[in-house]
C-alpha positions, 0 to 999 in steps of 0.5 A: 178737245183741248190740248195741254202741253207740260214742259219740265226743265231741269238744270243738272250741272251743264244740262237741262232735262225737259219733260213735256206732257200734252193731250195731243200727239203733235210734235213738242216744240223746242223751248229754251228757258234761262237757268241761273249759274247758281242753280243746283242739280236738284232744282227743276223749272216747270213750264205749262203752255210755255209759262213758268209755274212756281213749283215748291218741290220738284226734283230729279230722282237719283236714278232712272231719269224720273222726276219727283213732284210734291203732290200738293203742287199738282193740286195747286196747278189744278190737276185734282184735290188732295184728300186723305186716303182710305187707309192710314198713311195714304193720300189721294189726288182726286181728279174729275174721273181718276183718283190716284192714291199713294203710300209713302215709301211704297212702289204701288199706287191705286188708280181708282181701285186698280193697284199699279206698279210705280216706276219709283217709290213715293218718298216723304221728304221734309214732310212732303209726299213726293210722287213720280210726275210721269206716272201721274201725268200718264194716269190722268191721260196726258202724253209724257216725253222726257228729253235733255237740252244743253245749256251754256252758262257764261259768267262775266265775273272774274274768279276771285284772286286767291289770298296770299298766305305765308308758311313757316317750316323747319326741323327739330334735331336730337343728337343731329338726327330728326326728332319725331313726335315733338310738338312745336308751337308758333309764338310771337316775340313775347312768347304769346302763342299764335292760335291754332299754330301747333305742329307735330314733327314727322319721322325726320323731325320736320314741322310746318305752319301754313296760313300764317298772318304777316308778322314776326314769329319764332318756333317754340319747343315748350317743356309743358308740351314735351316734358322730356326736353328743355325749352328751345326756341328758333331765331325770329323771322319776319314774314309778309306777302305770301312768302315761305320761310325755312328756319334754322334747325332746333337742337333739343336738350334732354332733361336728366332727372335725379334718382339718388340722392333725391332733390333736396334730400338730407343724407348721412355720409358713411366713411365719405361714401356717396352714390349718385344715380340719374336718368339715362340720356339717350345717345350719351357717350359720356356724363360729366358730374360736378358737385359744388357748394350751393350757389358756388361755381367752384366744384368740389367733386368732378367725375366723368363716367359712361354710365348714368351713375357714379360711386364716390368716396371723398372727404370734401363734403362737409356736414351741415352744407348744401350742395348742387349737382350738375350732370351734363351728357354728350355724344361721341362727337362731344355735342351736348345732349342733355343735363340737370341744371335748369330743369324747371328752374330747380337744380339738383341739391342735397344736404349733408347732415352727418359724416360718420 
């Protein structure tokens, strides 16, 4: 009687699993086969009588140290012929004396006419019926042995040198405190945004840009992204060679919007009385209101108030004239917090139609 030895070598990380099948009861010989460093954990090398067999699909099952093999590969090595099973969804491997019938996803197989429990379910992967190799080998009368062999992998190629990347960070402040949730963009000196370089400030107002290419940049707070605040930009910085730069803090200015009179409104003064109302500026201790003839820098009215409104009786406003209104907000330390002039390039103006 001829004796056949089947050895299966599996590379899993730093180990090789070897399965040996033989007709004889002789001690299996130790065989070493090179494994490439790029082999994945699911790859298995099959050897029969010490010779490598090209198996299309052989892999380790997720549990139980079971090896799954494509049924068609067993036909190719001469273990039988594949035929349709007796029922739909079944496939038979017909040998000289033994027929094995498998059903995808099932844990039972037929050995001739006898139902036998499988060590692991058959599995259909990519249209290939995978069956447990140990079961097939033993059912065909082969002895089966599973063992683990260590493999040492040495690479003479030095690891790649990590690319040097630049980083830029800074802080956005409002009333000398960190401003949270402000969108900051990285731009070049022409205010062209760097693609993908957008950071949102954390609870302390910090922003951070990584993997910045070599070049000259500024951090930009744009009113289009932050409609409650004026445009603000940091100083320019030049960065190269994997460096990290910390920019000076960006001080925000909140936009104050007119409520009454509305922008470009035409009003009628009764007994010289006029009411100014504007949106509140967070943290403001005082507001400075000035009213000037349109295009002039010489105010005709000046009022300081702690509220976002002012009621004025005056004879200085003339019928038919247009006026500019400017409101500046400061905190208790006298630092600028926000204002109206420059909001979108459109100042707060009104026109007096009549004075009654």
